C-alpha positions, 0 to 999 in steps of 0.5 A, spaced: 284 691 095 277 694 097 274 688 095 278 684 098 277 687 105 269 687 103 270 679 102 274 678 108 269 682 112 263 678 109 266 671 110 269 673 118 262 672 121 261 665 118 268 663 119 267 665 127 260 661 127 264 655 124 269 656 129 265 656 135 261 650 132 267 646 132 269 648 139 262 647 142 262 640 138 268 638 141 265 640 148 259 635 147 263 630 145 268 630 151 261 630 155 259 624 152 265 620 152 264 614 156 257 614 157 254 607 154 247 607 155 242 611 151 239 613 157 245 616 159 247 619 153 240 623 152 240 625 159 247 628 158 244 632 152 238 635 156 242 636 162 247 640 158 242 643 153 246 640 147 239 642 143 239 649 146 234 652 151 238 654 156 232 657 160 228 651 159 229 645 164 228 640 158 228 642 150 228 638 144 231 643 139 229 648 135 225 644 130 220 643 135 219 650 136 219 654 130 212 655 127 215 655 120 217 647 121 212 645 126 206 648 123 206 644 116 208 638 120 202 638 124 197 640 119 200 634 115 199 629 120 192 632 123 190 631 116 192 624 116 189 622 123 182 625 121 181 621 115 182 614 119 176 611 120 176 610 127 181 614 132 187 610 133 192 609 138 198 613 137 204 611 139 210 617 140 217 614 140 222 619 142 217 624 145 222 629 148 219 635 151 212 634 148 212 640 145 209 637 138 205 631 142 201 636 146 198 638 139 197 632 137 195 627 142 187 629 142 187 626 135 188 619 138 183 615 142 189 613 146 196 617 146 202 613 149 208 618 149 215 614 150 222 617 152 229 614 154 230 620 159 226 618 166 226 625 169 224 628 162 218 623 163 216 625 170 216 632 168 211 631 162 207 627 167 206 632 171 205 637 165 200 634 161 194 630 162 190 625 158 196 622 156 200 616 158 207 617 158 212 611 159 220 611 160 223 606 155 229 605 151 226 604 144 232 600 142 231 595 147 225 595 151 218 592 148 214 598 144 207 599 146 202 597 142 198 601 137 195 603 130 200 609 128 207 610 131 211 617 130 218 618 130 220 625 129 227 627 128 229 621 132 232 615 129 237 620 126 240 621 133 241 613 134 247 609 132 245 604 126 245 598 131 239 601 135 235 604 129 235 597 126 233 594 133 227 599 132 225 598 125 225 591 125 219 591 130 216 597 127 211 592 123 206 591 129 204 598 127 199 599 121 202 606 120 209 609 121 210 617 120 217 618 120 221 624 120 228 625 118 233 630 116 237 629 109 242 632 105 240 635 098 242 631 092 245 624 092 248 622 098 250 615 102 245 613 106 245 610 113 252 612 115 253 610 122 254 614 128 254 614 136 248 615 139 247 622 142 246 629 140 249 629 133 245 627 126 248 624 120 246 630 115 252 634 118 256 628 115 253 628 108 249 622 110 242 621 112 237 615 114 233 612 110 229 606 113 227 602 106 235 601 105 240 596 108 241 595 113 234 597 115 230 595 109 223 596 112 218 593 107 212 598 106 208 602 102 210 609 102 209 616 101 211 623 103 207 627 107 211 634 107 218 636 106 221 643 108 227 646 107 232 647 112 237 652 109 241 646 106 238 640 109 231 637 108 226 635 113 222 630 110 216 626 113 214 619 110 208 615 111 209 608 111 203 603 111 204 596 112 200 591 108 194 587 110 
């Protein structure tokens, strides 16, 4: 009996946490219902703090704040950038609250940071100097020209049609640095989902831009991998041929 009670107590916090997560996600789904455009959807994500940061005006998630996640990523990207023969023009698609970009923009000759939420772009313009901020929907609008494009945990929040629209136009960049959350082990890649707060890894899938329906054709190598307690954060460098 004692072992049974001990087991029940050990399981209770996890059960409660899972139930609270279900309730929270159901509320988020209700909020997103009826929002059609990426601008509407991601504006709602920030307005309702779906990625956390209730004390912040804009908050792009814990993955942009925790040192154990941020530092290895920054180090790997900087090590790549400083080895290029000239300072590149860097395009940051889905720049979010710019917690990451603020650490990287000085390594570019020019840094163009883009996001679909207009209020977020205005806030970033007022906060960070020396950066060109643009409001655009990467799935539908013309992408800025540049040498290196950064997409850090961005595509995983888009539906497949939007991802394909972006990937089909990434060939204009010489280098693509793309970070995605992936399940461990075997999984079915690229299951579709609505654009918004959620990511595929929560449903046992993950994005692989090199396989259908995206099929990016580029040389690739892993820049950095990080364990996220049940998921893998993988940053890939894709290089277009001459």
